[in-house]
N, C-alpha and C positions, 0 to 999 in steps of 0.2 A: 789744343782744341779751339775751334772758333765757334762762336755762337752768333747766329744770324737772327735779327728781329725785323719783323714787318713794321713799317712805320705808319703808313696812312691808315688811320682809323684804329690803330693798335697802340702806338706810342704817341703819335701826333694827331691833333684834332684838325685834320686837313680841311674838313668841310666848312669850318668857321672861316678860314683863310680863303677857301674857294669862293664862298658867298661874298666876302668882302671884295675880292678882285673882280668877280663877275658883276656885282652891283656897281662898282666904280666905273666899269667899262660901259655898262648898259643903262645906268640910271634907274636900276631896279632896287627892290628892298627885300630880296630873298634872305632867309635865315636858315641855319642848320636844320631846324625843325621842318622846313619845306622839302628837305631831301628825304623822301619816303621809300626809295628803292634805288638800286644801282643804276638803273636806266632813267634817272631823274631828268636827264637832258631831253628826253622825249617829251616829258610833261612840260618842260620849260620851252619847248619848241626851238631848240638851238642845235646846230650841227655838232656831231660827235667830235670832229677834229678840233673844234673850238674848246671843248671840254678838256681834251688832252693837252692843248696848248697851255691852258690855265694850270693844269696839274704839273706840267713841266716847270712852269714858273715857280710853283710852290716847292717842288723838289730842289730846284736850284737855290732857293733862299729858305731852306727848311729851318734855319736857325731862328727865324721870326715866326714860325708856326707854333702855337701853344701845345703843350703836352695834354693828353687826355687826363693824366693823373700827375699831380705835382711831384710825386715821389718817383716817377719813372727814371729820371737821371741817376738817382742814387741806386735804384735797383739794377740798372744797367752797369753802373760802376762796380757794384758788388759782384755781379755775374762775371764781369771782365777780370776782376782780381782773383776769382776762383777757377777760371778756365783758361 
């Protein structure tokens, strides 16, 4: 059996990394708390395609994205050993 896990916003705190990358590119100071809905890019007045470009960067380098819970790797390892 294989177990699939959603990563963005479930295992990995992608919005912290998203804000860091966006701020670096645009000289802004957004934080995770500024993301109040899925269509936050409309509030920030940026094109949706730029949002996806940043998410793709995050997924390509997901090893540098923090976990939402520090115990996540151990939990996944336990699931993997049992299934």
